[in-house]
DOGUVEX-250972 format. One line per field, with one value per residue (C-alpha): residue number from 0; residue in one letter; chain; x, y, z. Coordinates in Angstrom, 3 decimals, m for minus. Layout:
REM residues N
k	[NUM	...]
r	[A	...]
c	[A	...]
xx	[X	...]
yy	[Y	...]
zz	[Z	...]
REM end
This chain:
REM residues 337
k	[0	1	2	3	4	5	6	7	8	9	10	11	12	13	14	15	16	17	18	19	20	21	22	23	24	25	26	27	28	29	30	31	32	33	34	35	36	37	38	39	40	41	42	43	44	45	46	47	48	49	50	51	52	53	54	55	56	57	58	59	60	61	62	63	64	65	66	67	68	69	70	71	72	73	74	75	76	77	78	79	80	81	82	83	84	85	86	87	88	89	90	91	92	93	94	95	96	97	98	99	100	101	102	103	104	105	106	107	108	109	110	111	112	113	114	115	116	117	118	119	120	121	122	123	124	125	126	127	128	129	130	131	132	133	134	135	136	137	138	139	140	141	142	143	144	145	146	147	148	149	150	151	152	153	154	155	156	157	158	159	160	161	162	163	164	165	166	167	168	169	170	171	172	173	174	175	176	177	178	179	180	181	182	183	184	185	186	187	188	189	190	191	192	193	194	195	196	197	198	199	200	201	202	203	204	205	206	207	208	209	210	211	212	213	214	215	216	217	218	219	220	221	222	223	224	225	226	227	228	229	230	231	232	233	234	235	236	237	238	239	240	241	242	243	244	245	246	247	248	249	250	251	252	253	254	255	256	257	258	259	260	261	262	263	264	265	266	267	268	269	270	271	272	273	274	275	276	277	278	279	280	281	282	283	284	285	286	287	288	289	290	291	292	293	294	295	296	297	298	299	300	301	302	303	304	305	306	307	308	309	310	311	312	313	314	315	316	317	318	319	320	321	322	323	324	325	326	327	328	329	330	331	332	333	334	335	336]
r	[M	K	K	L	N	D	W	M	K	S	H	Q	V	T	A	F	F	L	F	A	Y	A	I	T	W	P	L	L	F	I	Y	F	Y	V	F	H	G	D	T	T	A	G	A	L	M	E	P	L	V	V	F	S	P	A	L	M	A	M	L	I	S	G	I	V	E	P	Q	P	K	Q	A	D	R	K	P	H	R	I	A	F	L	L	S	W	L	V	S	A	P	I	L	I	L	Y	A	W	K	I	Y	K	V	E	L	V	M	A	A	F	I	Y	G	F	L	S	L	F	P	A	W	V	L	S	S	A	Y	A	R	T	P	G	I	R	K	H	F	S	T	L	L	K	P	R	G	S	V	L	W	Y	L	V	V	F	L	T	F	P	G	I	P	L	L	G	M	W	I	T	L	Q	F	G	S	E	A	K	F	F	M	A	G	M	A	F	Q	D	V	A	F	L	L	L	L	E	F	L	H	V	L	L	M	T	G	G	I	N	E	E	S	G	W	R	G	F	A	L	P	R	L	Q	T	R	Y	P	V	I	V	S	A	L	I	V	G	F	F	W	S	M	W	H	L	P	L	D	I	G	T	N	T	P	V	S	Q	I	L	T	N	R	L	F	Y	N	L	V	F	S	I	L	M	A	W	L	Y	N	R	T	N	G	S	I	L	A	P	V	L	F	H	A	A	M	N	A	F	G	D	Q	F	S	T	N	I	A	S	G	A	L	F	V	S	L	A	I	V	A	I	V	S	D	S	M	W	K	K	L	P	S	A	H	P	A	V	Y	Q	A	P	V	L	D	G]
c	[A	A	A	A	A	A	A	A	A	A	A	A	A	A	A	A	A	A	A	A	A	A	A	A	A	A	A	A	A	A	A	A	A	A	A	A	A	A	A	A	A	A	A	A	A	A	A	A	A	A	A	A	A	A	A	A	A	A	A	A	A	A	A	A	A	A	A	A	A	A	A	A	A	A	A	A	A	A	A	A	A	A	A	A	A	A	A	A	A	A	A	A	A	A	A	A	A	A	A	A	A	A	A	A	A	A	A	A	A	A	A	A	A	A	A	A	A	A	A	A	A	A	A	A	A	A	A	A	A	A	A	A	A	A	A	A	A	A	A	A	A	A	A	A	A	A	A	A	A	A	A	A	A	A	A	A	A	A	A	A	A	A	A	A	A	A	A	A	A	A	A	A	A	A	A	A	A	A	A	A	A	A	A	A	A	A	A	A	A	A	A	A	A	A	A	A	A	A	A	A	A	A	A	A	A	A	A	A	A	A	A	A	A	A	A	A	A	A	A	A	A	A	A	A	A	A	A	A	A	A	A	A	A	A	A	A	A	A	A	A	A	A	A	A	A	A	A	A	A	A	A	A	A	A	A	A	A	A	A	A	A	A	A	A	A	A	A	A	A	A	A	A	A	A	A	A	A	A	A	A	A	A	A	A	A	A	A	A	A	A	A	A	A	A	A	A	A	A	A	A	A	A	A	A	A	A	A	A	A	A	A	A	A	A	A	A	A	A	A	A	A	A	A	A	A	A	A	A	A	A	A	A	A	A	A	A	A]
xx	[0.000	2.840	4.331	0.959	0.528	4.020	3.312	0.045	1.819	4.378	1.883	m1.240	m2.834	m2.069	m3.471	m6.563	m7.370	m6.490	m8.613	m11.551	m11.695	m11.091	m14.237	m16.590	m15.852	m16.278	m19.406	m21.006	m20.124	m21.778	m24.824	m25.427	m24.319	m24.902	m27.944	m29.150	m29.972	m32.031	m33.124	m32.643	m29.107	m28.482	m29.626	m27.278	m24.312	m24.940	m23.032	m19.772	m20.148	m20.805	m18.797	m15.557	m13.825	m14.749	m13.904	m10.503	m9.754	m10.684	m8.592	m5.429	m5.700	m5.940	m2.945	m0.797	m1.503	m2.918	m1.646	m2.180	m5.838	m8.185	m9.161	m12.698	m15.073	m18.075	m17.732	m17.532	m20.506	m22.629	m21.680	m22.528	m25.935	m26.843	m25.648	m27.729	m30.820	m30.473	m29.551	m32.102	m35.321	m33.968	m33.021	m36.194	m38.341	m36.422	m36.923	m40.623	m41.348	m38.921	m38.249	m41.846	m40.653	m43.306	m42.724	m41.946	m39.513	m37.948	m37.479	m35.844	m33.476	m32.603	m32.470	m29.576	m28.009	m28.024	m25.397	m22.843	m23.267	m23.512	m20.190	m18.517	m19.910	m19.060	m15.483	m14.886	m14.764	m13.007	m10.528	m7.816	m5.974	m5.473	m9.171	m10.286	m8.060	m9.167	m12.924	m13.001	m14.006	m17.240	m18.672	m16.211	m15.773	m13.149	m13.142	m15.595	m19.274	m19.235	m17.372	m20.072	m22.662	m20.749	m21.890	m25.530	m24.764	m23.258	m26.068	m28.839	m27.679	m25.800	m28.343	m31.114	m29.143	m28.145	m31.767	m32.837	m30.109	m30.999	m34.666	m33.821	m32.136	m35.201	m33.689	m35.180	m34.226	m36.170	m36.575	m37.886	m39.995	m41.686	m45.160	m45.173	m46.411	m43.740	m44.039	m43.641	m40.590	m39.026	m39.706	m38.372	m35.251	m34.436	m34.950	m32.785	m30.058	m29.971	m29.996	m27.042	m25.197	m25.510	m25.435	m24.727	m21.989	m21.575	m19.766	m19.352	m17.326	m15.848	m14.315	m12.112	m11.688	m11.207	m10.808	m8.077	m6.485	m6.428	m4.416	m1.848	m1.455	m1.078	2.090	3.736	1.862	0.309	m3.327	m4.674	m2.722	m3.900	m7.515	m7.421	m5.811	m8.522	m11.174	m10.005	m10.012	m13.308	m14.830	m13.524	m14.694	m18.254	m17.587	m19.112	m22.263	m22.463	m21.982	m24.355	m27.125	m26.581	m25.624	m24.853	m21.139	m21.561	m23.126	m20.380	m17.701	m19.489	m20.145	m16.932	m14.307	m15.749	m18.190	m16.566	m13.143	m14.582	m16.403	m13.264	m11.478	m14.312	m14.371	m10.597	m11.023	m13.628	m11.640	m8.569	m10.484	m12.042	m8.590	m9.092	m12.674	m14.213	m17.685	m17.246	m16.887	m19.462	m22.060	m20.988	m21.339	m24.726	m26.009	m24.592	m26.413	m29.638	m30.167	m28.082	m29.899	m33.211	m32.191	m31.652	m28.085	m27.427	m24.434	m25.020	m24.728	m21.629	m20.017	m20.866	m19.320	m16.162	m16.038	m16.297	m13.544	m11.312	m11.999	m11.009	m7.814	m6.693	m7.726	m5.899	m2.965	m3.779	m0.786	1.337	1.802	0.302	2.758	3.641	2.157	m1.230	m4.096	m5.327	m1.988	m1.523	0.620	2.331	2.300	5.436	6.629	8.435	12.034]
yy	[0.000	2.388	1.864	2.616	5.734	6.919	6.361	8.288	11.176	11.315	10.821	12.572	13.441	10.040	8.278	10.461	9.703	6.018	5.274	7.436	5.400	2.140	2.720	4.197	2.217	m1.322	m0.343	1.154	m2.004	m4.132	m1.848	m1.923	m5.421	m7.517	m5.794	m4.471	m1.026	m2.219	0.878	m0.660	m1.740	1.696	3.461	1.316	1.848	5.529	7.016	5.230	5.796	9.524	10.403	8.682	12.010	13.595	10.448	10.102	13.773	13.223	10.067	11.470	14.838	12.997	10.800	13.750	15.816	13.579	15.451	17.262	16.351	18.700	17.334	18.736	16.609	18.845	21.315	18.459	16.664	19.806	20.586	17.017	17.118	20.502	19.417	16.257	18.178	20.385	17.634	15.001	16.966	18.116	14.621	13.048	15.672	15.131	11.365	11.808	14.460	13.543	9.807	9.240	7.097	6.483	9.030	6.569	4.655	7.919	9.024	5.704	5.472	9.120	9.872	7.404	8.646	12.223	11.136	11.331	15.008	15.770	13.997	15.990	19.361	18.791	17.928	21.688	21.119	17.737	16.996	15.932	19.073	17.946	17.174	20.340	22.562	20.897	21.143	24.444	26.564	24.645	26.405	29.303	30.457	32.934	35.677	38.324	37.461	38.807	35.725	33.491	35.518	34.760	31.166	32.122	34.545	31.497	29.086	29.717	33.028	31.704	28.984	31.609	34.039	31.285	30.217	33.802	34.304	31.006	31.929	35.349	33.597	31.442	28.206	25.883	26.135	24.754	25.212	21.799	23.113	25.849	24.357	24.386	27.067	29.470	28.394	24.732	25.503	27.540	24.825	21.984	23.852	24.857	21.268	19.955	22.499	21.534	17.822	18.198	20.399	17.785	14.486	14.369	16.741	19.421	18.730	15.038	15.717	19.189	18.522	16.224	17.420	21.146	21.138	18.492	17.744	21.252	23.070	20.272	20.268	24.063	23.653	22.110	23.249	26.391	26.948	25.970	22.697	21.884	22.696	20.464	17.554	17.701	18.158	15.074	12.781	14.264	13.539	9.971	9.178	9.413	7.062	3.866	5.866	7.134	3.629	2.006	4.476	3.942	7.560	8.071	8.244	11.646	13.010	11.501	13.127	16.480	16.492	14.949	16.216	19.646	21.023	19.391	20.752	24.235	24.046	22.768	25.930	28.077	26.237	26.600	30.310	30.675	28.518	30.668	33.954	33.001	32.216	28.472	28.267	24.860	26.396	28.259	25.138	23.343	26.008	26.074	22.304	22.307	25.157	23.520	20.233	21.732	24.538	23.544	20.262	22.096	23.692	22.144	22.296	25.048	26.623	30.051	28.741	26.754	29.839	31.901	29.314	29.203	33.007	33.173	30.547	32.628	35.703	33.696	32.388	35.805	37.848	35.530	34.613	30.966	29.871	30.872	29.173	30.791	32.107	29.392	31.477	31.891	30.575	28.381	26.565	23.620	24.410	21.300	21.018	22.065	19.111	19.531	18.424]
zz	[0.000	0.800	m2.663	m4.264	m2.135	m3.018	m6.722	m6.487	m4.757	m7.561	m10.407	m9.163	m12.513	m14.062	m10.998	m11.065	m14.717	m14.395	m11.344	m12.426	m15.643	m13.782	m11.732	m14.327	m17.486	m16.019	m14.106	m17.220	m19.162	m16.472	m16.392	m20.154	m21.084	m17.953	m16.416	m19.809	m18.456	m15.471	m13.554	m10.090	m10.927	m12.408	m9.234	m7.139	m9.464	m10.176	m7.221	m8.006	m11.754	m11.635	m8.519	m9.519	m10.409	m7.062	m5.103	m6.768	m6.142	m2.496	m2.168	m3.746	m1.981	1.326	0.517	m0.561	2.562	5.310	8.375	10.667	10.984	12.776	16.156	16.101	13.987	14.657	11.707	9.216	10.739	10.756	7.137	6.136	7.813	6.326	2.866	3.098	4.248	1.156	m1.328	m0.321	m1.036	m4.410	m5.569	m4.194	m5.927	m9.169	m9.047	m8.285	m10.912	m13.696	m13.324	m12.141	m9.234	m6.581	m3.800	m0.983	m3.188	m4.365	m0.750	0.136	m2.848	m3.355	0.334	0.331	m2.916	m1.607	0.918	m1.890	m2.815	0.905	1.418	m1.359	m0.254	3.397	2.422	2.473	6.247	6.244	9.014	6.552	5.350	1.739	1.304	3.090	0.937	m2.269	m1.713	0.184	m2.831	m3.296	m0.248	0.047	m3.568	m4.705	m7.308	m8.449	m8.667	m12.232	m13.432	m11.998	m13.916	m17.135	m16.649	m17.148	m19.969	m21.706	m20.744	m21.611	m23.138	m26.166	m27.092	m26.948	m29.086	m31.497	m31.885	m32.569	m35.207	m36.877	m37.055	m38.535	m41.446	m42.051	m40.754	m38.168	m34.500	m31.577	m27.853	m26.868	m23.968	m26.021	m25.711	m21.916	m19.533	m18.294	m14.655	m15.641	m17.750	m14.934	m12.351	m14.496	m15.608	m12.024	m10.867	m13.707	m12.923	m9.248	m10.094	m12.461	m9.964	m7.224	m9.098	m12.825	m13.908	m11.264	m8.004	m8.829	m11.997	m11.690	m8.284	m10.315	m13.897	m13.414	m9.630	m9.385	m12.768	m14.275	m11.566	m11.496	m15.266	m15.169	m13.114	m16.222	m19.321	m20.835	m19.959	m23.405	m23.383	m19.851	m20.753	m23.842	m21.976	m19.324	m22.026	m23.897	m20.852	m19.663	m23.082	m23.352	m19.819	m21.227	m24.144	m22.632	m21.848	m25.434	m26.839	m24.344	m25.204	m28.958	m29.569	m33.294	m34.085	m35.726	m32.539	m30.374	m32.524	m32.529	m28.784	m27.489	m29.923	m30.620	m28.064	m25.023	m25.950	m26.504	m23.170	m21.459	m22.576	m21.215	m17.895	m17.547	m18.255	m15.506	m13.081	m13.553	m13.508	m10.166	m8.719	m8.751	m7.498	m8.204	m7.946	m11.274	m13.505	m11.338	m12.157	m15.823	m16.176	m14.447	m16.634	m19.770	m19.127	m17.818	m20.333	m23.355	m23.903	m24.296	m27.618	m31.035	m32.330	m34.870	m36.577	m34.995	m31.433	m32.324	m33.855	m30.768	m28.435	m30.544	m30.619	m26.836	m26.520	m28.816	m26.665	m23.600	m25.235	m26.480	m23.437	m21.045	m23.357	m22.781	m24.864	m21.855	m18.508	m15.454	m12.838	m10.346	m7.505	m9.247	m7.058	m9.949	m10.105	m7.746	m4.735	m3.409	0.396	2.229	4.258	7.564	7.633]
REM end
């Protein structure tokens, strides 16, 4: 075990990618090809599948800086309880309203599953210093609030603008919820956003991809290179899901090798602009999944996303490395002796 821990300390990014894949890929294979998409099996596997990036970030951060642990367990326990009391109603309501799970069953299953986002959120107050430092910006974000608003100018701002431009040129563009009442649309989009934030792309993924891998890569590479490396591994991590759900190859290529890389650049931009705050890419990822999926794909939106990515690259000179003292660059712990 000591040899493994020493290797993980010396190869943190490699270990993170390797073990995140080692958890998610086999479990998705079992889910699709052994259990044939059974919903009960999926509910039981979901936490490990979707939380593997956050769990690996937690594990390695704790190994790298395990001491000195805080003696008082109370702050962590209180944070965990409060996080669970917030997460559980949201996930139960989502399962009841969206998945159409009977309410008692939803409360039983998703009351349990909500322990995972509660665990991640409360890690901002973990006793282990490496874990506490890593997750602190989920609940204590850095940077100007204006950069967090950029998230919502991007989603749903760009899809809305892209749809309007497309319609002006006489082409077809759709908002898939257009036939619903405004209050229903608002309720469902808010519920979807909160669900993604807690369970399917927010804290569970971005605590790892941008929160853990990106700052460590930025110690060695220019920002654009680091963003694209993370974007590639983030994209490929989803590949078994794409194959298992019979997603067309053309859509996989478009989503994973175009849009995901563009969005990875934008999330790196926001992460760096907020001085290494995990909350910024968490909100971006949640908004991207919740709002972006409600619009049909069109050339105008794609061009706007690329334009924004170019603005980010040029404005921040992303072809350069960040200064080693920048808050978005990983700072290795100083060991005594």
